[in-house]
BAMIDO-333166 format. One record per residue (C-alpha): residue number from 1; x, y, z. Coordinates in steps of 0.25 Angstrom, whole numbers, plus 5000, padded with zeros to 4 digits. Layout:
BAMIDO-333166
NUM_X_Y_Z .
...
***
This chain:
BAMIDO-333166
1_5432_4550_5230 .
2_5418_4547_5236 .
3_5405_4551_5228 .
4_5402_4563_5237 .
5_5417_4568_5235 .
6_5416_4565_5220 .
7_5403_4573_5219 .
8_5409_4585_5227 .
9_5422_4584_5219 .
10_5415_4585_5206 .
11_5406_4596_5210 .
12_5418_4604_5215 .
13_5420_4607_5200 .
14_5411_4618_5203 .
15_5422_4625_5211 .
16_5429_4627_5197 .
17_5417_4631_5190 .
18_5412_4642_5200 .
19_5417_4654_5194 .
20_5414_4651_5180 .
21_5400_4644_5181 .
22_5387_4646_5188 .
23_5384_4636_5199 .
24_5372_4631_5191 .
25_5382_4627_5179 .
26_5392_4619_5188 .
27_5384_4606_5184 .
28_5386_4608_5169 .
29_5401_4606_5171 .
30_5401_4596_5183 .
31_5390_4586_5178 .
32_5395_4583_5164 .
33_5409_4582_5168 .
34_5406_4573_5179 .
35_5398_4564_5169 .
36_5410_4565_5159 .
37_5420_4561_5170 .
38_5412_4549_5174 .
39_5411_4545_5159 .
40_5426_4546_5158 .
41_5428_4538_5170 .
42_5419_4527_5166 .
43_5425_4527_5152 .
44_5439_4526_5158 .
45_5435_4514_5166 .
46_5427_4507_5155 .
47_5435_4509_5142 .
48_5448_4502_5138 .
49_5461_4508_5140 .
50_5462_4512_5125 .
51_5449_4517_5122 .
52_5452_4523_5108 .
53_5458_4510_5103 .
54_5446_4501_5108 .
55_5436_4510_5102 .
56_5443_4511_5089 .
57_5444_4495_5088 .
58_5430_4495_5093 .
59_5433_4486_5105 .
60_5421_4483_5114 .
61_5419_4493_5125 .
62_5408_4493_5136 .
63_5394_4497_5132 .
64_5394_4509_5141 .
65_5406_4514_5133 .
66_5397_4515_5121 .
67_5387_4523_5130 .
68_5398_4533_5135 .
69_5406_4534_5122 .
70_5403_4537_5108 .
71_5413_4527_5101 .
72_5411_4532_5087 .
73_5419_4545_5091 .
74_5431_4537_5096 .
75_5438_4541_5109 .
76_5448_4552_5110 .
77_5460_4548_5119 .
78_5459_4563_5124 .
79_5445_4561_5128 .
80_5444_4557_5143 .
81_5446_4564_5157 .
82_5460_4557_5157 .
83_5464_4565_5145 .
84_5457_4577_5150 .
85_5464_4576_5163 .
86_5478_4575_5156 .
87_5474_4588_5149 .
88_5471_4594_5162 .
89_5484_4590_5168 .
90_5491_4596_5156 .
91_5483_4608_5157 .
92_5478_4607_5143 .
93_5465_4613_5146 .
94_5463_4618_5131 .
95_5462_4603_5127 .
96_5452_4599_5138 .
97_5439_4605_5132 .
98_5441_4598_5119 .
99_5444_4584_5125 .
100_5433_4586_5134 .
101_5423_4589_5123 .
102_5429_4577_5115 .
103_5427_4568_5127 .
104_5412_4571_5128 .
105_5410_4569_5113 .
106_5416_4555_5114 .
107_5404_4551_5123 .
108_5392_4544_5118 .
109_5380_4553_5113 .
110_5372_4550_5125 .
111_5383_4554_5134 .
112_5387_4566_5126 .
113_5372_4571_5127 .
114_5374_4573_5142 .
115_5386_4583_5140 .
116_5378_4590_5128 .
117_5367_4593_5138 .
118_5377_4598_5148 .
119_5382_4607_5137 .
120_5396_4602_5140 .
121_5402_4607_5128 .
122_5400_4621_5132 .
123_5403_4618_5147 .
124_5417_4613_5142 .
125_5419_4626_5134 .
126_5415_4635_5145 .
127_5424_4627_5155 .
128_5436_4629_5145 .
129_5433_4643_5143 .
130_5433_4646_5158 .
131_5446_4638_5160 .
132_5439_4628_5169 .
133_5439_4616_5160 .
134_5453_4612_5164 .
135_5450_4613_5179 .
136_5436_4606_5178 .
137_5442_4594_5170 .
138_5454_4593_5180 .
139_5444_4592_5191 .
140_5435_4581_5184 .
141_5448_4573_5181 .
142_5449_4571_5196 .
143_5435_4565_5197 .
144_5436_4550_5197 .
145_5422_4544_5192 .
146_5427_4530_5188 .
147_5416_4520_5190 .
148_5426_4511_5198 .
149_5426_4523_5208 .
150_5412_4529_5206 .
151_5400_4519_5203 .
152_5388_4524_5195 .
153_5380_4525_5208 .
154_5391_4534_5214 .
155_5393_4542_5201 .
156_5378_4544_5201 .
157_5378_4549_5215 .
158_5389_4559_5212 .
159_5382_4564_5199 .
160_5369_4566_5207 .
161_5376_4574_5217 .
162_5382_4583_5206 .
163_5368_4584_5200 .
164_5362_4588_5213 .
165_5373_4599_5215 .
166_5370_4604_5201 .
167_5355_4604_5203 .
168_5357_4613_5215 .
169_5364_4623_5207 .
170_5356_4623_5194 .
171_5342_4620_5198 .
172_5337_4634_5196 .
173_5326_4633_5185 .
174_5312_4635_5190 .
175_5305_4622_5191 .
176_5317_4613_5189 .
177_5320_4606_5202 .
178_5331_4596_5205 .
179_5325_4585_5213 .
180_5332_4582_5226 .
181_5336_4568_5228 .
182_5327_4566_5240 .
183_5315_4570_5232 .
184_5319_4560_5221 .
185_5321_4549_5232 .
186_5307_4552_5238 .
187_5300_4552_5224 .
188_5307_4539_5221 .
189_5302_4533_5234 .
190_5288_4537_5232 .
191_5288_4532_5218 .
192_5294_4518_5220 .
193_5291_4515_5235 .
194_5278_4507_5231 .
195_5285_4500_5220 .
196_5295_4493_5228 .
197_5290_4479_5225 .
198_5290_4481_5210 .
199_5304_4487_5211 .
200_5310_4475_5218 .
201_5307_4465_5207 .
202_5318_4460_5198 .
203_5320_4465_5184 .
204_5312_4477_5187 .
205_5313_4489_5176 .
206_5307_4503_5179 .
207_5306_4515_5171 .
208_5309_4528_5177 .
209_5306_4542_5171 .
210_5307_4557_5173 .
211_5302_4567_5163 .
212_5310_4579_5169 .
213_5322_4571_5175 .
214_5331_4583_5177 .
215_5344_4577_5181 .
216_5338_4563_5183 .
217_5338_4563_5198 .
218_5324_4556_5199 .
219_5327_4545_5189 .
220_5340_4542_5196 .
221_5333_4542_5210 .
222_5322_4533_5205 .
223_5332_4523_5198 .
224_5341_4523_5211 .
225_5329_4520_5220 .
226_5325_4508_5210 .
227_5339_4503_5212 .
228_5338_4503_5227 .
229_5325_4495_5227 .
230_5329_4485_5216 .
231_5344_4485_5211 .
232_5340_4477_5199 .
233_5329_4486_5194 .
234_5331_4492_5181 .
235_5325_4506_5177 .
236_5324_4514_5164 .
237_5326_4529_5167 .
238_5320_4539_5157 .
239_5316_4554_5157 .
240_5317_4567_5151 .
241_5323_4581_5154 .
242_5322_4595_5148 .
243_5335_4601_5154 .
244_5347_4597_5146 .
245_5357_4598_5158 .
246_5348_4590_5167 .
247_5346_4580_5156 .
248_5362_4579_5155 .
249_5363_4577_5170 .
250_5353_4566_5171 .
251_5359_4558_5159 .
252_5373_4560_5165 .
253_5368_4555_5178 .
254_5362_4543_5172 .
255_5374_4540_5164 .
256_5383_4541_5176 .
257_5374_4531_5183 .
258_5374_4521_5172 .
259_5359_4523_5168 .
260_5353_4523_5155 .
261_5349_4537_5150 .
262_5343_4534_5136 .
263_5329_4537_5141 .
264_5333_4551_5146 .
265_5329_4562_5137 .
266_5331_4577_5136 .
267_5319_4586_5132 .
268_5306_4592_5137 .
269_5297_4581_5143 .
270_5284_4588_5141 .
271_5286_4592_5126 .
272_5293_4579_5122 .
273_5293_4566_5129 .
274_5305_4558_5125 .
275_5300_4546_5134 .
276_5287_4546_5126 .
277_5278_4533_5129 .
278_5287_4528_5140 .
279_5281_4523_5153 .
280_5288_4523_5166 .
281_5288_4516_5179 .
282_5292_4528_5188 .
283_5293_4542_5185 .
284_5299_4553_5193 .
285_5300_4568_5190 .
286_5302_4582_5196 .
287_5297_4590_5184 .
288_5299_4605_5184 .
289_5287_4611_5191 .
290_5282_4625_5189 .
291_5288_4626_5175 .
292_5280_4629_5163 .
293_5279_4620_5151 .
294_5278_4630_5140 .
295_5289_4624_5132 .
296_5282_4611_5131 .
297_5268_4617_5129 .
298_5266_4615_5115 .
299_5270_4600_5115 .
300_5262_4597_5128 .
301_5249_4604_5124 .
302_5250_4596_5110 .
303_5252_4583_5118 .
304_5241_4586_5127 .
305_5231_4590_5116 .
306_5235_4579_5106 .
307_5237_4567_5115 .
308_5228_4570_5127 .
309_5229_4558_5137 .
310_5237_4550_5127 .
311_5248_4560_5129 .
312_5255_4565_5142 .
313_5247_4577_5145 .
314_5232_4573_5143 .
315_5227_4576_5157 .
316_5230_4591_5155 .
317_5240_4602_5154 .
318_5245_4611_5166 .
319_5247_4626_5165 .
320_5260_4629_5157 .
321_5267_4635_5169 .
322_5269_4621_5176 .
323_5272_4609_5168 .
324_5274_4599_5180 .
325_5261_4592_5178 .
326_5265_4589_5163 .
327_5276_4581_5168 .
328_5267_4573_5177 .
329_5258_4570_5166 .
330_5270_4566_5158 .
331_5274_4556_5168 .
332_5260_4550_5169 .
333_5260_4548_5154 .
334_5272_4539_5156 .
335_5266_4530_5167 .
336_5265_4515_5164 .
337_5251_4510_5164 .
338_5247_4504_5178 .
339_5244_4490_5171 .
340_5259_4490_5167 .
341_5264_4494_5181 .
342_5261_4509_5181 .
343_5270_4520_5185 .
344_5274_4529_5196 .
345_5277_4544_5195 .
346_5284_4554_5205 .
347_5285_4568_5202 .
348_5289_4581_5209 .
349_5279_4593_5208 .
350_5276_4606_5214 .
351_5263_4609_5220 .
352_5257_4615_5208 .
353_5252_4602_5201 .
354_5244_4599_5213 .
355_5234_4611_5212 .
356_5237_4620_5200 .
357_5226_4622_5190 .
358_5211_4622_5193 .
359_5201_4611_5189 .
360_5201_4609_5174 .
361_5216_4614_5172 .
362_5227_4606_5167 .
363_5233_4604_5180 .
364_5220_4599_5187 .
365_5217_4590_5175 .
366_5231_4584_5177 .
367_5228_4581_5191 .
368_5214_4576_5188 .
369_5221_4566_5179 .
370_5230_4561_5189 .
371_5220_4559_5200 .
372_5209_4553_5191 .
373_5220_4543_5186 .
374_5224_4541_5201 .
375_5239_4544_5198 .
376_5243_4552_5210 .
377_5248_4543_5221 .
378_5255_4553_5230 .
379_5260_4568_5231 .
380_5271_4571_5241 .
381_5274_4585_5246 .
382_5289_4587_5247 .
383_5296_4597_5257 .
384_5299_4610_5252 .
385_5313_4615_5248 .
386_5317_4601_5243 .
387_5321_4606_5229 .
388_5334_4614_5226 .
389_5327_4626_5219 .
390_5313_4626_5224 .
391_5306_4626_5238 .
392_5292_4624_5233 .
393_5283_4612_5237 .
394_5285_4600_5229 .
395_5277_4587_5228 .
396_5280_4572_5223 .
397_5269_4566_5216 .
398_5268_4551_5215 .
399_5259_4546_5204 .
400_5256_4532_5199 .
401_5246_4524_5191 .
402_5248_4511_5199 .
403_5243_4515_5213 .
404_5241_4505_5224 .
405_5227_4502_5228 .
406_5227_4510_5240 .
407_5232_4522_5233 .
408_5222_4522_5221 .
409_5214_4534_5221 .
410_5222_4541_5231 .
411_5233_4551_5232 .
412_5243_4552_5244 .
413_5248_4566_5248 .
414_5261_4567_5257 .
415_5266_4580_5263 .
416_5280_4577_5264 .
417_5284_4592_5265 .
418_5290_4590_5279 .
419_5298_4578_5276 .
420_5312_4585_5274 .
421_5324_4590_5281 .
422_5331_4603_5279 .
423_5344_4603_5272 .
424_5357_4609_5279 .
425_5359_4618_5267 .
426_5349_4622_5257 .
427_5352_4618_5242 .
428_5345_4629_5235 .
429_5330_4628_5239 .
430_5332_4614_5244 .
431_5332_4616_5259 .
432_5325_4602_5262 .
433_5328_4588_5260 .
434_5320_4575_5261 .
435_5328_4565_5269 .
436_5327_4550_5267 .
437_5319_4549_5280 .
438_5309_4558_5273 .
439_5308_4550_5260 .
440_5306_4538_5268 .
441_5294_4544_5276 .
442_5288_4550_5264 .
443_5289_4537_5257 .
444_5283_4530_5269 .
445_5271_4539_5269 .
446_5269_4537_5254 .
447_5269_4522_5255 .
448_5260_4522_5267 .
449_5249_4529_5260 .
450_5242_4534_5273 .
451_5238_4547_5278 .
452_5248_4552_5288 .
453_5250_4564_5298 .
454_5262_4567_5306 .
455_5261_4577_5317 .
456_5247_4580_5313 .
457_5252_4584_5299 .
458_5246_4577_5287 .
459_5257_4570_5279 .
460_5250_4561_5270 .
461_5236_4562_5264 .
462_5229_4551_5255 .
463_5218_4557_5246 .
464_5208_4551_5236 .
465_5211_4556_5222 .
466_5197_4562_5222 .
467_5200_4572_5233 .
468_5209_4580_5223 .
469_5198_4582_5213 .
470_5188_4593_5213 .
471_5177_4599_5204 .
472_5178_4614_5200 .
473_5165_4620_5199 .
474_5160_4633_5193 .
475_5149_4640_5202 .
476_5141_4650_5195 .
477_5131_4661_5200 .
478_5121_4668_5191 .
479_5123_4681_5184 .
480_5113_4692_5189 .
481_5109_4705_5183 .
482_5108_4718_5190 .
483_5095_4715_5196 .
484_5101_4702_5202 .
485_5093_4693_5192 .
486_5100_4680_5186 .
487_5104_4681_5172 .
488_5099_4669_5164 .
489_5106_4662_5151 .
490_5098_4659_5139 .
491_5097_4645_5143 .
492_5090_4649_5156 .
493_5102_4647_5165 .
494_5108_4658_5174 .
495_5120_4666_5169 .
496_5133_4663_5177 .
497_5140_4675_5183 .
498_5155_4672_5181 .
499_5159_4682_5191 .
500_5152_4674_5202 .
501_5157_4660_5197 .
502_5165_4652_5207 .
503_5174_4640_5205 .
504_5173_4629_5216 .
505_5181_4616_5218 .
506_5173_4604_5223 .
507_5180_4592_5228 .
508_5176_4579_5222 .
509_5171_4574_5235 .
510_5160_4585_5235 .
511_5148_4585_5226 .
512_5146_4597_5217 .
513_5131_4600_5220 .
514_5133_4597_5235 .
515_5144_4607_5235 .
516_5136_4618_5228 .
517_5124_4616_5237 .
518_5133_4617_5250 .
519_5144_4627_5246 .
520_5138_4636_5235 .
521_5123_4637_5235 .
522_5122_4642_5249 .
523_5130_4654_5245 .
524_5125_4656_5231 .
525_5112_4649_5228 .
526_5112_4653_5214 .
527_5125_4646_5210 .
528_5127_4634_5201 .
529_5138_4626_5196 .
530_5142_4627_5181 .
531_5143_4612_5178 .
532_5151_4614_5165 .
533_5162_4620_5173 .
534_5165_4609_5183 .
535_5179_4604_5182 .
536_5187_4593_5189 .
537_5200_4597_5196 .
538_5211_4590_5204 .
539_5221_4597_5214 .
540_5230_4592_5225 .
541_5229_4602_5237 .
542_5241_4595_5244 .
543_5243_4606_5254 .
544_5228_4606_5258 .
545_5229_4592_5263 .
546_5242_4595_5271 .
547_5239_4609_5276 .
548_5242_4610_5291 .
549_5233_4620_5298 .
550_5241_4628_5308 .
551_5233_4634_5320 .
552_5233_4650_5319 .
553_5240_4657_5330 .
554_5231_4662_5341 .
555_5228_4677_5343 .
556_5237_4677_5356 .
557_5249_4671_5348 .
558_5247_4682_5337 .
559_5246_4693_5347 .
560_5259_4689_5354 .
561_5266_4688_5341 .
562_5261_4702_5337 .
563_5265_4707_5351 .
564_5279_4701_5349 .
565_5281_4707_5335 .
566_5276_4721_5340 .
567_5287_4721_5351 .
568_5298_4717_5341 .
569_5293_4729_5332 .
570_5293_4738_5344 .
571_5307_4734_5348 .
572_5312_4736_5333 .
573_5306_4749_5332 .
574_5312_4754_5345 .
575_5326_4750_5340 .
576_5324_4758_5327 .
577_5319_4771_5335 .
578_5331_4770_5344 .
***
């Protein structure tokens, strides 16, 4: 059975679950059973015929057996899909649940954890009570996932397809966005395209990291890309995830692909960093955006105050309503020093981190840190309606501490919002997809590092870091009494009338005194700037650079449209009267 057919057959289990489970819960049954069936097929291939006898006499077994089985528990002869299949054939449904539980308990602690996070014990109970366990096991005994027929690569593709289907049904939580494969491919391309020479060297080792890895798609995508460039490359994958189910899926996926999952952790990245002091070569992430960090607030504020810039959050703290910039700071804290090879970061964010917060706010101070340390290499606007549960605008940020000489002190902005094709059928809110040709074109634009227009529309803009900075100044005017006389302070200076105070933002390219003389004093000759209230701010007005002015309609066109509408209204009114 081909990979696509296998995937479809496994997912057809949903037909049995339909009346007893919500669609969003299908994956809780299908995914862990797929993992268990794969383990069973691997064990059947690897273990000697008389498993119990060999284990009892402590005969040597392949190392991977130790990884899959807990030998200290022994191995029950009833614990396998073959024995479960025999029970199904004999219709001994009452025994299936006990044997299935026993089988899971025989797995090694690391593998058992996957099933614990899936809450598999309760799933077995629910299936048994619903009278479905017999039918589900019977269905899975027909799935042949033996390594001789299904390679690790093919198995990984099957499991990824199941994960995608699962994500389409369950991606309901605000801010949690399953990342489409084409977005991952684009991110990985942008992240690695300029490192091709380094990646083709022999005996190369690279460390990949994602602090909010979800089901592990980005880590897997980066690893696969590395392998296509250099099959001999070795990589260490690490990351963290707060959702137990997503964590279980990722760990199961890595297990199925034969990858090491010892550096994958469950927990809140912001409040407890399990990868503490680790540095990485490449980091990718699509953290939840527009989601608050109230639950992590105590630990984050403590680290910010006690550790400052020696911790993760020294540059500043964003408002509690959106923690996406905290994930960005977390990633930056794990960059390898430039003198040791440096690091590259790819992160998906919504528009808010580019402009939210005025000068002196946490968000603005974070952006200031990024620009003053020359960390932002490029920002790419993606097409809308790419994600399964949101249609909002999203952006890929590429950051690095090892810019090439031509990129130093500059930021590349790319408007790729039109680089997509419409899907034949919508998948939730996902109505667009980025095809391979689009990925190639965007990558070429990024690599060329030149300003570009297409059909008079600006596609790529290169800007100096300073162009994103400004000074926020407070312009005061004197307070006057009823006779119009200026009120004076004890030190002889005029009192400021707070009701007349105005805040102005002056770009770094303009001198403050010159701005006051040309823009303020001609209108208010008694105004002055409060020097103590000058603040430095940074923002990225992305849309301002790519705004396309459309010529307004002429009066003649407007009159013609109004006349046509008037005729339509007249016709409809006559019909109603008749």
